[in-house]
C-alpha positions in Angstrom: -18.1 -13.2 63.2 -14.8 -11.8 61.9 -15.2 -13.1 58.5 -18.5 -11.2 58.9 -16.7 -7.9 59.1 -14.4 -8.3 57.2 -16.2 -9.2 53.7 -18.3 -6.2 54.5 -15.5 -3.9 54.8 -14.1 -5.3 51.5 -17.6 -5.0 49.8 -17.8 -1.2 51.3 -14.1 -0.2 49.7 -14.6 -1.8 46.3 -14.6 0.6 43.8 -18.1 1.4 42.0 -17.6 0.0 38.2 -18.5 2.2 35.4 -22.0 2.8 34.4 -23.0 0.2 31.3 -23.9 1.5 27.9 -27.3 -0.3 28.4 -27.1 1.9 31.7 -26.1 4.9 30.3 -29.3 4.5 27.6 -32.0 4.3 30.5 -31.9 7.9 31.7 -32.4 11.0 29.0 -29.5 13.6 29.1 -30.0 17.2 27.7 -27.0 19.1 26.9 -26.8 22.6 27.1 -24.2 25.8 26.7 -20.9 26.0 24.9 -20.2 23.4 21.6 -23.2 21.3 22.9 -23.7 19.8 19.6 -19.9 18.1 19.5 -20.9 16.9 23.1 -24.0 15.4 22.6 -22.5 13.7 19.6 -19.7 12.3 22.1 -21.9 11.0 24.7 -23.9 9.6 22.2 -20.8 7.2 21.4 -20.3 6.5 24.5 -23.9 5.5 25.1 -25.9 8.5 26.8 -29.4 8.8 25.5 -29.3 12.2 24.9 -32.6 14.1 23.6 -33.4 17.6 22.4 -35.7 18.9 25.0 -35.8 20.7 28.4 -35.2 18.5 31.0 -38.3 16.5 32.9 -37.9 15.7 36.7 -35.6 13.2 37.5 -33.4 13.4 34.2 -30.5 14.6 33.7 -29.0 17.7 32.4 -25.2 18.7 31.8 -24.2 22.3 31.0 -21.0 22.4 29.4 -18.7 25.7 29.6 -15.8 25.4 27.7 -13.5 22.4 28.8 -15.5 22.2 31.8 -19.2 20.3 32.0 -21.4 19.7 35.0 -24.3 17.1 35.1 -27.1 17.7 37.3 -30.5 16.2 38.1 -33.2 18.6 39.2 -30.6 21.0 39.8 -29.1 18.9 42.3 -25.3 18.1 41.3 -24.6 15.0 40.0 -20.8 15.1 38.5 -18.0 16.8 36.9 -16.1 16.4 34.2 -13.2 18.0 32.5 -11.7 17.2 29.4 -9.9 18.8 26.1 -12.4 18.0 24.1 -15.9 16.7 23.8 -14.9 13.1 23.2 -12.6 13.4 26.9 -15.9 15.1 28.4 -17.9 12.1 27.9 -15.6 9.6 28.4 -15.2 11.0 31.8 -18.6 11.0 32.5 -19.1 7.7 31.3 -16.6 6.3 33.2 -18.0 8.4 36.3 -19.0 6.4 39.5 -20.8 9.3 40.5 -23.3 8.5 37.2 -23.3 5.2 37.8 -24.5 5.6 41.0 -27.3 7.6 39.5 -28.6 5.4 37.4 -28.4 2.4 40.0 -30.4 4.2 42.7 -32.9 5.5 39.8 -31.4 9.3 41.6 -29.4 11.3 43.9 -29.7 10.5 48.0 -30.9 14.3 48.1 -33.8 13.6 45.5 -35.6 11.0 47.5 -37.3 13.4 49.8 -37.5 16.8 47.5 -41.1 17.3 47.3 -40.6 20.9 45.3 -43.0 21.8 42.7 
């Protein structure tokens, strides 16, 4: 019985691996804000599927302000990224455990019971 609890504890403490390129490409991502074209290109290089339309429900939206970017879905916070340039911001988001969790779970926990129009 102790072995089961130890195994459960080890699994709970294991860090989440980053999303794969295929996982990153599975969600549409809209980029807005400062230097959006450069950041969008860097995100494509990391494997994100960047689109040029307003985000639909459940899709991702990245707002870039200077060297800081905030990733949201349906106005709910998903992840933040800081970097010295567009490529650094893209690498930070691609490696984010929050992004991996969002993609693998299909949404954020806050979105599960959200019924707003």
